[in-house]
Structure formats: C-alpha cells, structure tokens
C-alpha positions in Angstrom: 0.1 0.0 0.3 3.0 2.3 0.4 4.2 1.8 -3.3 1.3 3.7 -4.8 1.3 6.1 -2.3 4.8 7.3 -2.7 4.2 7.2 -6.6 1.2 9.5 -5.7 3.4 11.9 -4.2 6.1 11.7 -6.6 3.4 12.3 -9.4 2.4 15.5 -7.4 5.8 16.4 -7.1 6.8 16.2 -10.9 3.3 17.8 -11.6 4.3 20.7 -9.1 8.1 21.1 -10.6 7.5 20.9 -14.1 4.6 22.9 -15.4 6.1 24.2 -18.9 4.0 21.8 -21.4 0.4 21.2 -21.1 1.4 17.7 -22.4 3.6 17.0 -19.4 1.0 18.3 -17.4 -1.6 16.0 -18.3 0.7 12.8 -18.4 1.4 13.8 -15.0 -2.0 13.9 -14.1 -3.0 10.3 -15.8 0.3 8.9 -13.6 -1.3 10.4 -10.4 -5.0 8.9 -11.4 -3.5 5.6 -12.3 -1.9 5.6 -8.9 -4.7 6.3 -6.7 -7.0 3.6 -9.2 -4.3 1.1 -8.2 -4.6 2.1 -4.5 -8.4 2.2 -4.5 -8.3 -1.4 -6.4 -5.9 -2.8 -3.5 -8.1 -1.3 -0.7 -11.3 -2.6 -2.1 -9.6 -6.3 -3.0 -8.3 -6.3 0.6 -11.4 -5.3 2.1 -13.8 -7.3 0.2 -15.9 -4.3 -1.2 -17.6 -4.3 -4.4 -15.1 -2.8 -7.3 -17.9 -0.7 -8.7 -16.5 2.6 -7.3 -13.5 1.6 -9.2 -15.4 1.6 -12.5 -16.5 5.0 -11.8 -13.4 6.4 -10.9 -12.0 4.9 -14.3 -14.8 6.4 -16.2 -14.2 10.2 -14.7 -10.3 9.8 -15.5 -10.9 8.4 -18.8 -13.3 11.9 -19.5 -10.5 14.0 -17.9 -8.1 12.6 -20.3 -10.2 13.2 -23.1 -11.2 17.0 -22.4 -7.6 17.4 -21.7 -6.6 16.0 -24.8 -9.4 18.4 -26.6 -8.0 21.0 -25.1 -4.2 20.6 -25.8 -5.4 19.9 -29.7 -7.1 23.3 -29.7 -4.4 24.8 -27.9 -1.8 23.3 -30.8 -4.1 24.4 -33.6 -4.4 28.0 -32.4 -0.5 28.9 -31.4 1.6 26.1 -32.5 2.5 25.1 -29.4 1.9 23.4 -26.0 3.1 26.1 -23.7 1.1 26.3 -20.5 1.5 30.0 -20.8 -0.1 30.1 -23.9 -3.2 28.7 -22.4 -4.2 31.8 -20.7 -4.8 33.2 -24.1 -7.2 30.9 -25.0 -9.4 32.0 -22.0 -9.7 35.7 -22.5 
C-alpha cells in the first residue's frame, strides 16, 4: 500500500515542478490518477468490497483525459505550441 502512495506523491511533485508544457501536465495527472486507481483497487480487494467504485473512477479519469486531449489539440492548432503560458490567452 505504500508503493502507490509514494508514486502519487512523486507524481504530485513532478506535476508541481514541471509545468512548462501542457502535455507534461496531462501525463502527470494521468500518472497520479493511475496510481490512485491502483491504491483504490488494492484497498477494495483487501476489504472485500465491490469494485464498482473503481469502475466509476476509471470512467471519470477517461473523461478527464479526453477533455485534456481536446484542450491540447485546440491549443496546438491555434498557437502552434503546447506551452502552459499560452493557455491563458485562450481563456480571454
């Protein structure tokens, strides 16, 4: 149970320290979500609970990934790069 927790902390550290490209940010978020999914499945299997909650979590994670990918494609099409600093220009 400590390994996925350590990996989540490592993913959060990487998320905070490397914020130049939007693709890097999205990959770090997916890494964090994958480790949280691993941690939740381990906990659900140890306590003999239903795995329906993990299916819901995986569905929400897939939706988050598709929204992030759509945002990345629109940013690259409009500005030609995926720098996170360019994201504030889209919101204006």
